[in-house]
Each structure stands twice: as structure tokens, then as C-alpha cells.
C-alpha positions as CSV (number, residue, x, y, z in Angstrom):
1,M,5.5,0.9,-15.3
2,K,5.5,4.4,-14.5
3,G,6.3,6.6,-11.9
4,K,9.2,5.8,-9.2
5,L,10.1,2.8,-7.8
6,V,10.4,2.7,-3.9
7,T,10.9,0.2,-1.3
8,A,9.4,-1.2,1.6
9,K,11.8,0.7,3.7
10,E,10.7,4.0,1.9
11,I,7.2,3.5,2.3
12,V,7.8,3.6,5.8
13,E,9.9,6.7,6.1
14,R,7.1,8.7,3.8
15,C,3.8,6.9,5.0
16,K,5.1,6.7,8.4
17,I,4.0,3.3,8.9
18,S,5.5,0.3,10.4
19,Y,7.3,-2.2,8.1
20,S,4.7,-5.1,9.4
21,K,2.0,-2.6,8.0
22,V,3.6,-2.2,4.7
23,N,3.9,-6.3,4.9
24,L,-0.2,-6.5,6.0
25,Y,-1.0,-4.0,3.3
26,T,0.9,-6.2,0.7
27,N,-0.9,-9.3,1.9
28,L,-3.9,-7.7,1.6
29,G,-3.8,-6.5,-2.0
30,F,-3.3,-2.7,-1.2
31,F,0.2,-2.5,-2.1
32,K,1.4,-4.2,-5.2
33,V,4.7,-5.4,-5.6
34,V,5.9,-4.4,-9.3
35,A,9.3,-5.7,-9.2
36,K,12.2,-7.3,-7.4
37,K,15.6,-6.1,-7.4
38,G,17.5,-9.1,-5.3
39,N,15.2,-9.5,-2.2
40,K,14.0,-6.0,-2.0
41,R,10.2,-5.4,-3.0
42,L,9.6,-2.6,-5.4
43,Y,6.5,-0.6,-5.2
44,N,5.3,2.0,-7.9
45,W,5.1,4.9,-5.5
46,E,2.1,6.6,-7.1
47,E,0.0,3.8,-6.7
48,V,1.1,4.1,-3.1
49,E,0.8,6.9,-2.5
50,R,-3.2,7.1,-4.0
51,C,-4.0,3.7,-2.4
52,W,-2.4,4.9,1.2
53,G,-4.7,8.0,0.9
54,K,-7.5,5.9,0.6
55,V,-6.7,3.2,2.8
56,K,-5.8,6.1,5.5
57,K,-8.9,7.9,5.2
58,L,-11.3,5.1,5.7
59,I,-9.4,3.7,9.1
60,D,-9.6,6.9,10.4
61,E,-13.3,7.0,9.7
62,G,-13.2,3.9,11.6
63,Y,-13.7,1.0,9.3
64,P,-11.9,-2.5,10.2
65,L,-9.2,-3.5,7.8
66,R,-11.8,-6.3,6.3
67,L,-14.3,-3.6,5.1
68,V,-11.5,-1.4,3.9
69,R,-10.3,-4.0,1.6
70,K,-13.7,-4.9,0.1
71,K,-14.4,-1.0,-0.3
72,L,-10.8,-1.0,-2.1
73,L,-11.3,-3.8,-4.2
74,N,-15.3,-2.9,-5.2
75,G,-13.7,0.4,-6.5
76,R,-10.9,-1.3,-9.0
77,R,-13.6,-3.1,-10.9
């Protein structure tokens, strides 16, 4: 596991998105939980940052989340 681990709260602060969006993006598979510490989910910041850049770009272009997910998942194969 490379990179700095961050909590959902840190993602909220750094990406300027709501906590519920972090949960939604985690459930959609955009953000991957790499570890847990107590009841805190930990994410690899480099992966979150890279993925968030792609998600934000597609959302800003007007893509609905369903298509954003499809595009990202096709890009991972």
C-alpha cells in the first residue's frame, strides 16, 4: 500500500465535497477503502486525488454519475 492514508473527513476538506458524496463515491467504487482504523475508513490519497480529478472533470462536462461510473470502470480494465 503506497501513499498517504486519509480519512473520509480529510477527503471532504481537501476535495471540498460533502461527507455524503464521499459515501456515494465509495459505494459507486470511485474511492476504494484500503484499511479501517476503528470505525474510520482509510483511503490512499494518491488514488483518491487521481480518481476525483477524473470524476470532477466528467461531472463538469455534464455526464450523469451512471455514465461516469461506466467510463471509469471501463478505463480500469
